[in-house]
mmCIF file of the N, C-alpha and C atoms, coordinates in Angstrom:
data_MODEL
# 
_entry.id   MODEL 
# 
loop_
_atom_site.group_PDB 
_atom_site.id 
_atom_site.type_symbol 
_atom_site.label_atom_id 
_atom_site.label_alt_id 
_atom_site.label_comp_id 
_atom_site.label_asym_id 
_atom_site.label_entity_id 
_atom_site.label_seq_id 
_atom_site.pdbx_PDB_ins_code 
_atom_site.Cartn_x 
_atom_site.Cartn_y 
_atom_site.Cartn_z 
_atom_site.occupancy 
_atom_site.B_iso_or_equiv 
_atom_site.pdbx_formal_charge 
_atom_site.auth_seq_id 
_atom_site.auth_comp_id 
_atom_site.auth_asym_id 
_atom_site.auth_atom_id 
_atom_site.pdbx_PDB_model_num 
ATOM 1   N N  . MET A 1 1  ? -17.008 10.051  8.950   1.00 0.00 ? 1  MET A N  1 
ATOM 2   C CA . MET A 1 1  ? -17.116 9.182   7.649   1.00 0.00 ? 1  MET A CA 1 
ATOM 3   C C  . MET A 1 1  ? -15.128 8.551   7.728   1.00 0.00 ? 1  MET A C  1 
ATOM 4   N N  . LYS A 1 2  ? -14.701 7.431   7.178   1.00 0.00 ? 2  LYS A N  1 
ATOM 5   C CA . LYS A 1 2  ? -13.140 7.304   6.964   1.00 0.00 ? 2  LYS A CA 1 
ATOM 6   C C  . LYS A 1 2  ? -12.919 6.726   5.676   1.00 0.00 ? 2  LYS A C  1 
ATOM 7   N N  . ILE A 1 3  ? -11.452 7.558   5.652   1.00 0.00 ? 3  ILE A N  1 
ATOM 8   C CA . ILE A 1 3  ? -11.446 7.739   4.092   1.00 0.00 ? 3  ILE A CA 1 
ATOM 9   C C  . ILE A 1 3  ? -9.932  6.955   4.095   1.00 0.00 ? 3  ILE A C  1 
ATOM 10  N N  . PHE A 1 4  ? -10.310 6.101   2.861   1.00 0.00 ? 4  PHE A N  1 
ATOM 11  C CA . PHE A 1 4  ? -9.205  4.842   2.837   1.00 0.00 ? 4  PHE A CA 1 
ATOM 12  C C  . PHE A 1 4  ? -8.227  4.910   1.448   1.00 0.00 ? 4  PHE A C  1 
ATOM 13  N N  . LEU A 1 5  ? -7.314  4.710   0.666   1.00 0.00 ? 5  LEU A N  1 
ATOM 14  C CA . LEU A 1 5  ? -6.676  5.189   -0.376  1.00 0.00 ? 5  LEU A CA 1 
ATOM 15  C C  . LEU A 1 5  ? -6.802  3.702   -1.050  1.00 0.00 ? 5  LEU A C  1 
ATOM 16  N N  . ALA A 1 6  ? -6.809  3.931   -2.494  1.00 0.00 ? 6  ALA A N  1 
ATOM 17  C CA . ALA A 1 6  ? -6.928  2.876   -3.188  1.00 0.00 ? 6  ALA A CA 1 
ATOM 18  C C  . ALA A 1 6  ? -5.135  2.727   -3.874  1.00 0.00 ? 6  ALA A C  1 
ATOM 19  N N  . ILE A 1 7  ? -4.988  2.192   -4.494  1.00 0.00 ? 7  ILE A N  1 
ATOM 20  C CA . ILE A 1 7  ? -3.804  2.014   -5.060  1.00 0.00 ? 7  ILE A CA 1 
ATOM 21  C C  . ILE A 1 7  ? -2.855  3.406   -5.799  1.00 0.00 ? 7  ILE A C  1 
ATOM 22  N N  . ARG A 1 8  ? -3.947  3.525   -6.456  1.00 0.00 ? 8  ARG A N  1 
ATOM 23  C CA . ARG A 1 8  ? -3.642  5.358   -7.484  1.00 0.00 ? 8  ARG A CA 1 
ATOM 24  C C  . ARG A 1 8  ? -2.735  6.336   -6.160  1.00 0.00 ? 8  ARG A C  1 
ATOM 25  N N  . ASP A 1 9  ? -4.818  6.300   -5.328  1.00 0.00 ? 9  ASP A N  1 
ATOM 26  C CA . ASP A 1 9  ? -4.028  7.341   -3.975  1.00 0.00 ? 9  ASP A CA 1 
ATOM 27  C C  . ASP A 1 9  ? -2.854  7.200   -3.485  1.00 0.00 ? 9  ASP A C  1 
ATOM 28  N N  . ILE A 1 10 ? -2.378  5.443   -3.092  1.00 0.00 ? 10 ILE A N  1 
ATOM 29  C CA . ILE A 1 10 ? -0.609  5.214   -2.778  1.00 0.00 ? 10 ILE A CA 1 
ATOM 30  C C  . ILE A 1 10 ? 0.189   6.186   -3.166  1.00 0.00 ? 10 ILE A C  1 
ATOM 31  N N  . GLU A 1 11 ? -0.010  6.012   -4.647  1.00 0.00 ? 11 GLU A N  1 
ATOM 32  C CA . GLU A 1 11 ? 1.465   6.298   -5.453  1.00 0.00 ? 11 GLU A CA 1 
ATOM 33  C C  . GLU A 1 11 ? 0.920   8.278   -5.815  1.00 0.00 ? 11 GLU A C  1 
ATOM 34  N N  . THR A 1 12 ? 0.391   8.691   -5.637  1.00 0.00 ? 12 THR A N  1 
ATOM 35  C CA . THR A 1 12 ? 0.597   10.154  -5.808  1.00 0.00 ? 12 THR A CA 1 
ATOM 36  C C  . THR A 1 12 ? 0.357   10.319  -4.495  1.00 0.00 ? 12 THR A C  1 
ATOM 37  N N  . ARG A 1 13 ? 0.156   10.012  -3.175  1.00 0.00 ? 13 ARG A N  1 
ATOM 38  C CA . ARG A 1 13 ? 0.547   9.960   -2.024  1.00 0.00 ? 13 ARG A CA 1 
ATOM 39  C C  . ARG A 1 13 ? 2.126   9.762   -1.883  1.00 0.00 ? 13 ARG A C  1 
ATOM 40  N N  . THR A 1 14 ? 2.970   8.876   -1.958  1.00 0.00 ? 14 THR A N  1 
ATOM 41  C CA . THR A 1 14 ? 4.175   8.485   -1.902  1.00 0.00 ? 14 THR A CA 1 
ATOM 42  C C  . THR A 1 14 ? 5.291   8.715   -2.431  1.00 0.00 ? 14 THR A C  1 
ATOM 43  N N  . GLY A 1 15 ? 4.671   9.191   -4.395  1.00 0.00 ? 15 GLY A N  1 
ATOM 44  C CA . GLY A 1 15 ? 5.105   8.929   -5.422  1.00 0.00 ? 15 GLY A CA 1 
ATOM 45  C C  . GLY A 1 15 ? 5.949   7.470   -5.735  1.00 0.00 ? 15 GLY A C  1 
ATOM 46  N N  . VAL A 1 16 ? 5.449   6.512   -5.191  1.00 0.00 ? 16 VAL A N  1 
ATOM 47  C CA . VAL A 1 16 ? 6.321   5.109   -5.783  1.00 0.00 ? 16 VAL A CA 1 
ATOM 48  C C  . VAL A 1 16 ? 5.581   4.953   -6.572  1.00 0.00 ? 16 VAL A C  1 
ATOM 49  N N  . PRO A 1 17 ? 6.004   4.942   -7.944  1.00 0.00 ? 17 PRO A N  1 
ATOM 50  C CA . PRO A 1 17 ? 5.388   3.848   -9.356  1.00 0.00 ? 17 PRO A CA 1 
ATOM 51  C C  . PRO A 1 17 ? 4.492   2.866   -9.004  1.00 0.00 ? 17 PRO A C  1 
ATOM 52  N N  . ILE A 1 18 ? 2.885   2.973   -9.736  1.00 0.00 ? 18 ILE A N  1 
ATOM 53  C CA . ILE A 1 18 ? 2.094   2.007   -9.826  1.00 0.00 ? 18 ILE A CA 1 
ATOM 54  C C  . ILE A 1 18 ? 2.639   0.824   -9.536  1.00 0.00 ? 18 ILE A C  1 
ATOM 55  N N  . ASN A 1 19 ? 3.286   0.319   -10.736 1.00 0.00 ? 19 ASN A N  1 
ATOM 56  C CA . ASN A 1 19 ? 3.989   -1.097  -11.164 1.00 0.00 ? 19 ASN A CA 1 
ATOM 57  C C  . ASN A 1 19 ? 4.703   -1.985  -10.001 1.00 0.00 ? 19 ASN A C  1 
ATOM 58  N N  . ARG A 1 20 ? 5.541   -0.797  -9.289  1.00 0.00 ? 20 ARG A N  1 
ATOM 59  C CA . ARG A 1 20 ? 6.217   -0.895  -8.090  1.00 0.00 ? 20 ARG A CA 1 
ATOM 60  C C  . ARG A 1 20 ? 5.486   -1.386  -6.898  1.00 0.00 ? 20 ARG A C  1 
ATOM 61  N N  . LEU A 1 21 ? 4.429   -0.389  -6.381  1.00 0.00 ? 21 LEU A N  1 
ATOM 62  C CA . LEU A 1 21 ? 3.607   -0.987  -5.528  1.00 0.00 ? 21 LEU A CA 1 
ATOM 63  C C  . LEU A 1 21 ? 2.667   -1.889  -5.836  1.00 0.00 ? 21 LEU A C  1 
ATOM 64  N N  . LYS A 1 22 ? 1.873   -2.972  -7.027  1.00 0.00 ? 22 LYS A N  1 
ATOM 65  C CA . LYS A 1 22 ? 1.667   -3.764  -7.455  1.00 0.00 ? 22 LYS A CA 1 
ATOM 66  C C  . LYS A 1 22 ? 2.574   -4.788  -7.251  1.00 0.00 ? 22 LYS A C  1 
ATOM 67  N N  . TRP A 1 23 ? 3.957   -4.500  -7.633  1.00 0.00 ? 23 TRP A N  1 
ATOM 68  C CA . TRP A 1 23 ? 5.029   -5.910  -6.961  1.00 0.00 ? 23 TRP A CA 1 
ATOM 69  C C  . TRP A 1 23 ? 4.804   -5.861  -5.709  1.00 0.00 ? 23 TRP A C  1 
ATOM 70  N N  . LEU A 1 24 ? 4.974   -5.028  -4.701  1.00 0.00 ? 24 LEU A N  1 
ATOM 71  C CA . LEU A 1 24 ? 5.604   -5.074  -3.080  1.00 0.00 ? 24 LEU A CA 1 
ATOM 72  C C  . LEU A 1 24 ? 3.857   -5.945  -2.737  1.00 0.00 ? 24 LEU A C  1 
ATOM 73  N N  . MET A 1 25 ? 2.415   -5.624  -3.198  1.00 0.00 ? 25 MET A N  1 
ATOM 74  C CA . MET A 1 25 ? 1.592   -6.228  -3.009  1.00 0.00 ? 25 MET A CA 1 
ATOM 75  C C  . MET A 1 25 ? 1.087   -7.476  -3.457  1.00 0.00 ? 25 MET A C  1 
ATOM 76  N N  . SER A 1 26 ? 2.290   -7.930  -4.308  1.00 0.00 ? 26 SER A N  1 
ATOM 77  C CA . SER A 1 26 ? 2.053   -9.626  -4.832  1.00 0.00 ? 26 SER A CA 1 
ATOM 78  C C  . SER A 1 26 ? 2.590   -10.877 -4.092  1.00 0.00 ? 26 SER A C  1 
ATOM 79  N N  . ALA A 1 27 ? 2.164   -11.864 -4.224  1.00 0.00 ? 27 ALA A N  1 
ATOM 80  C CA . ALA A 1 27 ? 2.763   -12.747 -3.523  1.00 0.00 ? 27 ALA A CA 1 
ATOM 81  C C  . ALA A 1 27 ? 4.332   -12.964 -3.773  1.00 0.00 ? 27 ALA A C  1 
ATOM 82  N N  . LYS A 1 28 ? 4.862   -12.210 -4.800  1.00 0.00 ? 28 LYS A N  1 
ATOM 83  C CA . LYS A 1 28 ? 6.391   -12.475 -5.351  1.00 0.00 ? 28 LYS A CA 1 
ATOM 84  C C  . LYS A 1 28 ? 7.337   -11.698 -4.473  1.00 0.00 ? 28 LYS A C  1 
ATOM 85  N N  . ALA A 1 29 ? 6.605   -10.347 -3.985  1.00 0.00 ? 29 ALA A N  1 
ATOM 86  C CA . ALA A 1 29 ? 7.366   -10.046 -3.223  1.00 0.00 ? 29 ALA A CA 1 
ATOM 87  C C  . ALA A 1 29 ? 7.569   -10.766 -1.432  1.00 0.00 ? 29 ALA A C  1 
ATOM 88  N N  . PRO A 1 30 ? 8.636   -10.185 -0.995  1.00 0.00 ? 30 PRO A N  1 
ATOM 89  C CA . PRO A 1 30 ? 9.201   -11.075 0.617   1.00 0.00 ? 30 PRO A CA 1 
ATOM 90  C C  . PRO A 1 30 ? 8.319   -10.446 1.613   1.00 0.00 ? 30 PRO A C  1 
ATOM 91  N N  . GLU A 1 31 ? 7.996   -11.334 1.905   1.00 0.00 ? 31 GLU A N  1 
ATOM 92  C CA . GLU A 1 31 ? 6.582   -10.876 3.430   1.00 0.00 ? 31 GLU A CA 1 
ATOM 93  C C  . GLU A 1 31 ? 6.705   -9.872  3.878   1.00 0.00 ? 31 GLU A C  1 
ATOM 94  N N  . GLY A 1 32 ? 6.076   -8.856  4.366   1.00 0.00 ? 32 GLY A N  1 
ATOM 95  C CA . GLY A 1 32 ? 6.162   -7.743  5.007   1.00 0.00 ? 32 GLY A CA 1 
ATOM 96  C C  . GLY A 1 32 ? 6.246   -6.529  3.893   1.00 0.00 ? 32 GLY A C  1 
ATOM 97  N N  . SER A 1 33 ? 6.489   -7.004  2.822   1.00 0.00 ? 33 SER A N  1 
ATOM 98  C CA . SER A 1 33 ? 7.050   -5.613  2.026   1.00 0.00 ? 33 SER A CA 1 
ATOM 99  C C  . SER A 1 33 ? 5.469   -4.217  2.225   1.00 0.00 ? 33 SER A C  1 
ATOM 100 N N  . PHE A 1 34 ? 4.896   -4.869  1.906   1.00 0.00 ? 34 PHE A N  1 
ATOM 101 C CA . PHE A 1 34 ? 3.440   -3.743  2.075   1.00 0.00 ? 34 PHE A CA 1 
ATOM 102 C C  . PHE A 1 34 ? 2.372   -4.134  3.115   1.00 0.00 ? 34 PHE A C  1 
ATOM 103 N N  . PRO A 1 35 ? 2.273   -3.215  3.676   1.00 0.00 ? 35 PRO A N  1 
ATOM 104 C CA . PRO A 1 35 ? 1.088   -3.527  5.456   1.00 0.00 ? 35 PRO A CA 1 
ATOM 105 C C  . PRO A 1 35 ? -0.045  -4.056  4.456   1.00 0.00 ? 35 PRO A C  1 
ATOM 106 N N  . GLU A 1 36 ? -0.805  -4.753  4.669   1.00 0.00 ? 36 GLU A N  1 
ATOM 107 C CA . GLU A 1 36 ? -2.331  -5.751  4.478   1.00 0.00 ? 36 GLU A CA 1 
ATOM 108 C C  . GLU A 1 36 ? -2.956  -4.511  4.686   1.00 0.00 ? 36 GLU A C  1 
ATOM 109 N N  . PRO A 1 37 ? -4.314  -5.033  3.922   1.00 0.00 ? 37 PRO A N  1 
ATOM 110 C CA . PRO A 1 37 ? -5.158  -3.785  3.675   1.00 0.00 ? 37 PRO A CA 1 
ATOM 111 C C  . PRO A 1 37 ? -5.816  -3.413  4.920   1.00 0.00 ? 37 PRO A C  1 
ATOM 112 N N  . ASP A 1 38 ? -6.573  -1.922  5.147   1.00 0.00 ? 38 ASP A N  1 
ATOM 113 C CA . ASP A 1 38 ? -7.325  -1.775  6.220   1.00 0.00 ? 38 ASP A CA 1 
ATOM 114 C C  . ASP A 1 38 ? -8.983  -1.956  5.821   1.00 0.00 ? 38 ASP A C  1 
ATOM 115 N N  . ALA A 1 39 ? -8.783  -2.212  4.400   1.00 0.00 ? 39 ALA A N  1 
ATOM 116 C CA . ALA A 1 39 ? -10.564 -2.685  4.547   1.00 0.00 ? 39 ALA A CA 1 
ATOM 117 C C  . ALA A 1 39 ? -10.762 -3.220  3.075   1.00 0.00 ? 39 ALA A C  1 
ATOM 118 N N  . GLN A 1 40 ? -11.991 -3.784  3.387   1.00 0.00 ? 40 GLN A N  1 
ATOM 119 C CA . GLN A 1 40 ? -12.079 -4.556  1.709   1.00 0.00 ? 40 GLN A CA 1 
ATOM 120 C C  . GLN A 1 40 ? -13.862 -4.335  1.405   1.00 0.00 ? 40 GLN A C  1 
ATOM 121 N N  . VAL A 1 41 ? -13.649 -3.892  -0.031  1.00 0.00 ? 41 VAL A N  1 
ATOM 122 C CA . VAL A 1 41 ? -15.278 -3.150  -0.177  1.00 0.00 ? 41 VAL A CA 1 
ATOM 123 C C  . VAL A 1 41 ? -15.591 -4.377  -1.503  1.00 0.00 ? 41 VAL A C  1 
ATOM 124 N N  . GLY A 1 42 ? -16.475 -5.077  -0.847  1.00 0.00 ? 42 GLY A N  1 
ATOM 125 C CA . GLY A 1 42 ? -16.777 -6.733  -1.660  1.00 0.00 ? 42 GLY A CA 1 
ATOM 126 C C  . GLY A 1 42 ? -16.604 -7.603  -1.111  1.00 0.00 ? 42 GLY A C  1 
ATOM 127 N N  . ILE A 1 43 ? -17.383 -9.017  -1.318  1.00 0.00 ? 43 ILE A N  1 
ATOM 128 C CA . ILE A 1 43 ? -17.458 -10.172 -1.088  1.00 0.00 ? 43 ILE A CA 1 
ATOM 129 C C  . ILE A 1 43 ? -17.084 -11.364 -2.398  1.00 0.00 ? 43 ILE A C  1 
ATOM 130 N N  . GLU A 1 44 ? -17.336 -11.011 -3.201  1.00 0.00 ? 44 GLU A N  1 
ATOM 131 C CA . GLU A 1 44 ? -17.414 -11.974 -4.097  1.00 0.00 ? 44 GLU A CA 1 
ATOM 132 C C  . GLU A 1 44 ? -17.177 -11.049 -5.983  1.00 0.00 ? 44 GLU A C  1 
ATOM 133 N N  . GLY A 1 45 ? -17.204 -11.626 -6.544  1.00 0.00 ? 45 GLY A N  1 
ATOM 134 C CA . GLY A 1 45 ? -16.815 -10.822 -7.939  1.00 0.00 ? 45 GLY A CA 1 
ATOM 135 C C  . GLY A 1 45 ? -15.602 -9.814  -7.608  1.00 0.00 ? 45 GLY A C  1 
ATOM 136 N N  . ARG A 1 46 ? -16.174 -8.938  -7.830  1.00 0.00 ? 46 ARG A N  1 
ATOM 137 C CA . ARG A 1 46 ? -14.905 -7.627  -8.126  1.00 0.00 ? 46 ARG A CA 1 
ATOM 138 C C  . ARG A 1 46 ? -14.614 -7.257  -6.759  1.00 0.00 ? 46 ARG A C  1 
ATOM 139 N N  . VAL A 1 47 ? -13.587 -7.229  -5.946  1.00 0.00 ? 47 VAL A N  1 
ATOM 140 C CA . VAL A 1 47 ? -13.172 -6.776  -4.495  1.00 0.00 ? 47 VAL A CA 1 
ATOM 141 C C  . VAL A 1 47 ? -12.007 -5.307  -4.848  1.00 0.00 ? 47 VAL A C  1 
ATOM 142 N N  . TRP A 1 48 ? -12.472 -4.896  -3.893  1.00 0.00 ? 48 TRP A N  1 
ATOM 143 C CA . TRP A 1 48 ? -10.618 -3.368  -3.452  1.00 0.00 ? 48 TRP A CA 1 
ATOM 144 C C  . TRP A 1 48 ? -10.928 -3.636  -2.777  1.00 0.00 ? 48 TRP A C  1 
ATOM 145 N N  . PHE A 1 49 ? -9.629  -2.858  -2.209  1.00 0.00 ? 49 PHE A N  1 
ATOM 146 C CA . PHE A 1 49 ? -8.801  -2.938  -0.560  1.00 0.00 ? 49 PHE A CA 1 
ATOM 147 C C  . PHE A 1 49 ? -8.094  -1.374  -0.695  1.00 0.00 ? 49 PHE A C  1 
ATOM 148 N N  . GLY A 1 50 ? -8.755  -0.789  0.559   1.00 0.00 ? 50 GLY A N  1 
ATOM 149 C CA . GLY A 1 50 ? -8.450  0.171   0.699   1.00 0.00 ? 50 GLY A CA 1 
ATOM 150 C C  . GLY A 1 50 ? -6.975  0.209   1.840   1.00 0.00 ? 50 GLY A C  1 
ATOM 151 N N  . TRP A 1 51 ? -6.264  1.486   2.195   1.00 0.00 ? 51 TRP A N  1 
ATOM 152 C CA . TRP A 1 51 ? -5.501  1.676   3.083   1.00 0.00 ? 51 TRP A CA 1 
ATOM 153 C C  . TRP A 1 51 ? -5.817  2.806   4.098   1.00 0.00 ? 51 TRP A C  1 
ATOM 154 N N  . LEU A 1 52 ? -5.985  2.842   5.045   1.00 0.00 ? 52 LEU A N  1 
ATOM 155 C CA . LEU A 1 52 ? -5.806  4.447   5.839   1.00 0.00 ? 52 LEU A CA 1 
ATOM 156 C C  . LEU A 1 52 ? -4.591  4.834   5.538   1.00 0.00 ? 52 LEU A C  1 
ATOM 157 N N  . PRO A 1 53 ? -4.904  6.317   5.134   1.00 0.00 ? 53 PRO A N  1 
ATOM 158 C CA . PRO A 1 53 ? -3.639  7.320   5.032   1.00 0.00 ? 53 PRO A CA 1 
ATOM 159 C C  . PRO A 1 53 ? -2.176  6.977   6.230   1.00 0.00 ? 53 PRO A C  1 
ATOM 160 N N  . GLU A 1 54 ? -2.457  6.774   7.731   1.00 0.00 ? 54 GLU A N  1 
ATOM 161 C CA . GLU A 1 54 ? -1.823  6.510   8.866   1.00 0.00 ? 54 GLU A CA 1 
ATOM 162 C C  . GLU A 1 54 ? -1.264  5.368   8.003   1.00 0.00 ? 54 GLU A C  1 
ATOM 163 N N  . THR A 1 55 ? -1.436  4.099   7.680   1.00 0.00 ? 55 THR A N  1 
ATOM 164 C CA . THR A 1 55 ? -1.173  3.033   7.382   1.00 0.00 ? 55 THR A CA 1 
ATOM 165 C C  . THR A 1 55 ? 0.354   3.204   6.218   1.00 0.00 ? 55 THR A C  1 
ATOM 166 N N  . VAL A 1 56 ? 0.050   4.074   5.450   1.00 0.00 ? 56 VAL A N  1 
ATOM 167 C CA . VAL A 1 56 ? 0.529   4.121   3.995   1.00 0.00 ? 56 VAL A CA 1 
ATOM 168 C C  . VAL A 1 56 ? 1.652   5.254   4.738   1.00 0.00 ? 56 VAL A C  1 
ATOM 169 N N  . ASP A 1 57 ? 1.777   6.194   5.523   1.00 0.00 ? 57 ASP A N  1 
ATOM 170 C CA . ASP A 1 57 ? 2.577   7.044   5.962   1.00 0.00 ? 57 ASP A CA 1 
ATOM 171 C C  . ASP A 1 57 ? 3.863   6.335   6.456   1.00 0.00 ? 57 ASP A C  1 
ATOM 172 N N  . HIS A 1 58 ? 3.103   5.781   7.583   1.00 0.00 ? 58 HIS A N  1 
ATOM 173 C CA . HIS A 1 58 ? 4.010   4.830   8.580   1.00 0.00 ? 58 HIS A CA 1 
ATOM 174 C C  . HIS A 1 58 ? 4.525   3.554   7.100   1.00 0.00 ? 58 HIS A C  1 
ATOM 175 N N  . TRP A 1 59 ? 4.332   3.010   6.604   1.00 0.00 ? 59 TRP A N  1 
ATOM 176 C CA . TRP A 1 59 ? 5.145   2.043   6.036   1.00 0.00 ? 59 TRP A CA 1 
ATOM 177 C C  . TRP A 1 59 ? 5.954   3.121   4.952   1.00 0.00 ? 59 TRP A C  1 
ATOM 178 N N  . HIS A 1 60 ? 5.856   4.125   4.265   1.00 0.00 ? 60 HIS A N  1 
ATOM 179 C CA . HIS A 1 60 ? 6.203   4.897   3.549   1.00 0.00 ? 60 HIS A CA 1 
ATOM 180 C C  . HIS A 1 60 ? 7.279   5.454   4.111   1.00 0.00 ? 60 HIS A C  1 
ATOM 181 N N  . ALA A 1 61 ? 7.397   6.094   5.648   1.00 0.00 ? 61 ALA A N  1 
ATOM 182 C CA . ALA A 1 61 ? 8.408   6.328   6.282   1.00 0.00 ? 61 ALA A CA 1 
ATOM 183 C C  . ALA A 1 61 ? 9.364   5.366   6.609   1.00 0.00 ? 61 ALA A C  1 
ATOM 184 N N  . LEU A 1 62 ? 8.770   4.191   7.096   1.00 0.00 ? 62 LEU A N  1 
ATOM 185 C CA . LEU A 1 62 ? 9.662   2.887   7.068   1.00 0.00 ? 62 LEU A CA 1 
ATOM 186 C C  . LEU A 1 62 ? 10.598  2.403   6.049   1.00 0.00 ? 62 LEU A C  1 
ATOM 187 N N  . ASP A 1 63 ? 9.690   2.559   4.808   1.00 0.00 ? 63 ASP A N  1 
ATOM 188 C CA . ASP A 1 63 ? 10.239  2.602   3.587   1.00 0.00 ? 63 ASP A CA 1 
ATOM 189 C C  . ASP A 1 63 ? 11.919  2.886   3.134   1.00 0.00 ? 63 ASP A C  1 
ATOM 190 N N  . GLU A 1 64 ? 11.339  4.537   3.530   1.00 0.00 ? 64 GLU A N  1 
ATOM 191 C CA . GLU A 1 64 ? 12.363  5.362   2.890   1.00 0.00 ? 64 GLU A CA 1 
ATOM 192 C C  . GLU A 1 64 ? 13.672  5.131   3.912   1.00 0.00 ? 64 GLU A C  1 
ATOM 193 N N  . PHE A 1 65 ? 13.429  5.248   5.248   1.00 0.00 ? 65 PHE A N  1 
ATOM 194 C CA . PHE A 1 65 ? 14.229  4.763   6.377   1.00 0.00 ? 65 PHE A CA 1 
ATOM 195 C C  . PHE A 1 65 ? 15.544  3.697   5.759   1.00 0.00 ? 65 PHE A C  1 
ATOM 196 N N  . GLU A 1 66 ? 14.700  2.237   5.027   1.00 0.00 ? 66 GLU A N  1 
ATOM 197 C CA . GLU A 1 66 ? 15.549  1.566   4.718   1.00 0.00 ? 66 GLU A CA 1 
ATOM 198 C C  . GLU A 1 66 ? 16.190  1.695   3.840   1.00 0.00 ? 66 GLU A C  1 
ATOM 199 N N  . ASN A 1 67 ? 15.806  2.090   2.408   1.00 0.00 ? 67 ASN A N  1 
ATOM 200 C CA . ASN A 1 67 ? 16.309  2.625   1.734   1.00 0.00 ? 67 ASN A CA 1 
ATOM 201 C C  . ASN A 1 67 ? 17.560  3.605   1.310   1.00 0.00 ? 67 ASN A C  1 
ATOM 202 N N  . ALA A 1 68 ? 17.695  4.977   2.642   1.00 0.00 ? 68 ALA A N  1 
ATOM 203 C CA . ALA A 1 68 ? 18.592  5.651   2.932   1.00 0.00 ? 68 ALA A CA 1 
ATOM 204 C C  . ALA A 1 68 ? 19.730  4.995   3.921   1.00 0.00 ? 68 ALA A C  1 
ATOM 205 N N  . ARG A 1 69 ? 19.454  3.615   3.976   1.00 0.00 ? 69 ARG A N  1 
ATOM 206 C CA . ARG A 1 69 ? 20.715  2.821   4.994   1.00 0.00 ? 69 ARG A CA 1 
ATOM 207 C C  . ARG A 1 69 ? 21.121  1.959   4.091   1.00 0.00 ? 69 ARG A C  1 
ATOM 208 N N  . LYS A 1 70 ? 20.576  1.380   2.875   1.00 0.00 ? 70 LYS A N  1 
ATOM 209 C CA . LYS A 1 70 ? 21.655  0.990   1.858   1.00 0.00 ? 70 LYS A CA 1 
ATOM 210 C C  . LYS A 1 70 ? 22.895  1.578   0.847   1.00 0.00 ? 70 LYS A C  1 
# 
C-alpha cells in the first residue's frame, strides 16, 4: 500500500505552517510554488489530495535551498 501525505502531515513533516501551505497551493501563489498532488481521493463532492513523502521532501529541500540563497 502506498502512503500519501495530507496537508497536516506535510505541516508536521516540514514545519511549514498550514496557512503558508494552503497559500502555496492556492491560485494566488506563483505557478510551481508547490508540487501537484500525486493522488486524488474522490471524484464528486468532497475531494482530498495526497502527496508522496518523496515529493514533499524534494519540494522542501528545494524550498530551503531557495530560502538560503535570499
